[in-house]
N, C-alpha and C positions, 0 to 999 in steps of 0.2 A: 572512529568507531567502525567504519566500513571502508574496505579497500579492495578494489578490483584491479588485478595486475595482469595485463596483457590477455584479457579474456577473449576467446573466440568461441563461436557456436556455429556448427555445420549441420545441415540437414541433407539427407540423401533423397533425391527425387529420381526414381528410375535408376539409371546408371550414372546420373550426375550428382556431384556434391556441391551444394550451394552454401557459401559462407555468409551468414547473416551478421554476426559480430566479428570485427576484424582487429584483433589485438587491442581491445578497448581497455583503457585504464582510467580510473577515477577514484577519488577519495571523498567521503562524506563524514564530517565530524559530528560529535555528540551535540544534540539539540539544534542542529541546522534545519533550515526550512528550504527545501530544494525542490525544483521541478525538473522533470526529464521531458523535453519537448521535441517533437518530431512528427513528420507526416506519416501516413500509412506506408508501410514498407521500409521505414527507416531503421528498424531494429529495436525500437523502444519497448515494444511488447515483449520481445525475447529477453531484453535486458531486465524488464520488470520481473519476469518469471525466474530469472537467475538471482536477482536481488532478494526475491521472496523465497528462495530455496525450493521452488516448485519445479525447477529444472536444473540440470548441471551443465557447466560449460564443457566444450570439447577440449579446450586447453586453457591454461592460465590458472590463476589462484583467486579465490574469493575469501577474504579474511574478515572476520567479525570479531571485534575486541581482541585482536592479536591471535585469534584461533583460525587456523587454515581449515575451511570446511571440507576440503578434499580428503582430509585425514579422518573424518567422522563416519561412523556407520549410518545406515538408514535410520535406525532407531534414534541415534543421537541427533541426526538432522531433524527428525520429526519433533523431538523434544525441544531443540533449540528454536525451531520455527514457531512452535506453539507459545513459548514464553517470551521470545525476543521481538516478534513481529505481530502487529495487529493489522489485518487486511480490511480495506474498504474497496469493494468492487463496483464497477459500473452496473452490473446486473443484480446487485445486492447479495445474491447467493444465499438467501434465507431458505429455510426448510418449511414448506407450507403446512406440513402436518404437525409442526411444533408451534406453540404460542410464541408471542413476542418475548415474554420472559424466558421461556425455554431456549429460544434462539440466542439470546444474550448470554445465557449460562453455558452454552454448548462448549466453548473452549475449555471451561473448567472441568468438564467430564473427562477430558483427555490429559489433564494435569495430574501427575502422580505425587507431587510434593505437598507441603502444607503452605497455605497462604497466610500472610499476617493480618488478614481481615476476613470477615464473613462474606462469602461470595454472593449470597442472596441479598444481603444488605447493600452491597456495592451495586448490584444490578438495579435495585430499586432507586438508589441514589442517582445512577446514570439515567434511568428512565425519567425521573423527576427533572433532572438537569436539562434533558433534551425535550421535555414536554410530551412524552409518550407514555407516562405512567398510567393514563386512563386506557391505554391499549394493551396492558400487560397480558390479558387473557385472550386477546384477539389473535387471529392468524394472519400471516403476511399478505395473503391474497385478498384480505378483507380491509386493508388499510392503503393509504395513498402512497405514491412513489417517494414523496418527500419523507413520509413517516418511515417507510421501509429503509431508506438510507440512514435515518437517525438510529434505527434499530441496529443497522450494520456498524455504525460508528460506536455505539454502546458495546456491541459484541467485541469490537476491536480493542476496547479499553479494559475489558473485564479482568484480564490477567496482568494489567499494568505493564504493557510491553515498553521497551525502549524506543522502538521504531514503529511508526504508522506509515503503511504503504498504501496509497490511494490510487487506484487505476481508473482513470476517466470518471471521477466520482460524480460528476454532474451530467454525464452523457445521456442518461435516461430521464432527465428532469427538465421541467420548463424553467424559464429564466428566473422566476421568483423563487422557486424552491432551490434552484441551483445556487443562488446567492446565499440563501440560508445555510445550505450545506457548506459552502466555501467559508462562510463566517465561522461555522463550527470548527472546520479544519484549521483555520487561522488560530482559533482559540486553543486547539490541542498543542500548538507550538508555543503560543505566548503565555497561556495559563498553566497547562499541564507539563510544559517543558519537554515535550516529546521531540525526537527527531522525526521530521515529516518529509516524505517524498511523494510528490504528486506526479503521476505519469499522464501526460495530456498532449493533444494535438492543437490545443487552443492557446494562442499567445496571451489572451486576456487572463486566462487562468494562471498560466505560468508567471505572468507579471506580478501576481500577488506574493510570490515567494521571494526569498532573499537572494537566491542564486538559481540560475537557469543552466541546465546542462542540455545542450542542443545536440541531438543525434541525427546524423545524415549518412545514409549508405553504410551503416554499421560502424561508423566512427564517431568520436566525440568532437563537436565543434564548440570551443569554450570561449568565454569572455564576452558573451552577449549581454548588453545592457537592456533594462526593461523597455526603454523607449525604442530601441532598435528592434526588439522582438515585436512590438506592436506595429511598427511600420512595415515589417516583413510580411505580415499576414495578408 
């Protein structure tokens, strides 16, 4: 479903060019449950932005369902990102002036086609599923961090995307709420049959996934077993 072919990403700092990703190649299949693991400075956040089509590579090809994204216009990229990817961010990225229900519905406002379901009905279904329906008219800054992340997950699912991209989804949560959120993300793969990618620096989080892609110094280090990942922490 996803293929990165010799992706590089360069940043210019003053007169110097720094290469963050170095001819990085990987493939992720439909309905896989994958983690991208690496310490700060490894390039995993840059990779996440490219996977999410929030940034473009300096060279190489990013192919989604046999479509080379480098051939798409900005509008086509925006439309593909909106329908193909559901984002779950560490900082939640909710809009405080919008209610919980309005935040969940937000991606549908930018969708130009017709959906095979009533989007408001789906929003209520998701809120009931995640135990936040009693918060429908509340505002994000008035609910707990765990509840905010559940709102974020519901928002990610509202357009029924193929891919869920979760960036350090438990980074702002205590251990109890973190486990709840990780259980929900596990369910997105096992029950909803989504392709799920978790970007994390935590080996214990990565070990929940079926495959771990380890990033170091802008390269992919492959073939790490769960037990080895836990020992390396």
